N, C-alpha and C positions, 0 to 999 in steps of 0.2 A: 805281346805283353799281356795277353788274356790268360796266361797259364797260372792257375791258382794253386799249383801243387806246393806242398811244403815237405821238407825244406825247399827254399827257393832255388831254382836252378840259375846257373851264371847267365844264360841267355836272357832270362827274364829280368835279372838285375841289370844287365847292359841296357836293354830296352827302356826299363823304368828310369834309370839315371839319365839316359839321353833325353827322354820325354820331359823330365822335370827341370833339368839344369839348362839354363839359358846359354845361348851360343857363346858368350864370353865367360861363362862359368868354367872352373878348372877342376879337372879330376885327376888326383894324384894316386897312383897305383903302387901298392906294395908288390911283392913278388910271391906268386903261388900259381896253382894250376888255373884258377880263374882268369889271371892276367891274359892268357891266350885268347880267351873269349873277347875280352876287351880290345886287345891288340887287332883283332881281326874284325870286329863288328861294331865298335864304337865309332861313330862318325863325328870327327872333329870339325866345327864350323869355322874356327879361327885358329891361327898358328899358336902354338905353345899353350894349348888348353888341355893337353893330355900329358902328363908327366909319368914317364914309364922308363925305369932303369933296366933296359934290356941287355946292356953290355955286360955288367958284372952281376946282374940279377941279385942285388943285395937285399936280403930279407931284413924287415924293420925300416926300410926307407919311405914307406908311405905316408906315416904320420909326420915325420919330420919335413918331407917334401911339401905336404900340404901347408904345414906352418910357414915355411918359406915362401910359398906362393901367396899366402895371405898377407905376409910382410910386404911383398913386392906389389900386390894388387889387393889392397884391403877393402876396395869397393866391389869386388867380385865375389860371388859365391864360390866356395871351395869344398869339395867332397874328397875325403881320403877313403879309398876301398883298400881293406887289408885282409889277409887271411889271419886265423887266430894266432898262428905261430909267429909270423912277422909282426903283428901288432903287439904281442907280449914282449918282443925284443926291444921295443921303445916306448912301451905303454906309459912310463913314467913321465913322458913329455907331455901328457895331458895336463899335469901340474903347470907347466910353463904355458900352454895355451891358455888355461883358465886365468892364470896370473896376469897374463899380457892382454886379456879380453879378446882373444881371437875367436871369431865366430866361424868355425869349421864344422862340417859334419863328418862323422867317422862311421863308416859301414864296416862291420866285422863278419866275414865268412868263416863259420865255425864247423870244422870237421874233427876236432880233437886229434889232429896228427898232421904230419909233414906230408901233405897229400901229393905234391909235385915230386918230392924226393922218393915217395913210395912208388909212384907211377914209373919215374925213370929207372929205379932200381929193379922193379919187377920186369921192365922190358929188357934188362940185361941179365935176368936170371938170378939176382941176388935174393937171399932170404930176407923177409920182412922183420926188422929187428929195430927196436928203439926208436920207432916213428910215432909212437902214440904218446899223448900226455893229457894231463887234466888241465881245465881252464877254470878261472874264476867266474862268478856270476857277473857277466859284463855290465848288466844294468846297474847292479850295486856298485860296481867299480866306477861306473860313470858318475853314480849319485855321490860317491865319496868325494869327488873333486867339485861337486856343486853344479 
């Protein structure tokens, strides 16, 4: 966790979140290439504290999963880790979280593209097409919800 490179590498993020989140804290992962780092390196200290949709790999599931975890365990800290693509698929749910007074933390990993899809398609020899997009200013986006 002494790696000060920027942008932040997934390995550093995994180590930092594990260091600051108490053992009963919940991390809800969206789906993206960073998920592999969490799945292999994040040590869960208690059952059901790592929410990972690995079967269907549903993009956009991170924020709603964190919200559900907060509803079930309102006394525990909850962190949602999302790629920018997955976050934008359900980002409007920030309004619900704010309206319901949910205290969750959202971490967005930004690469302005569908990184995991790019990686898998490149391994199959496909042309890189339609995988880049623009993002809003995420700080202003969060501020807009209060």
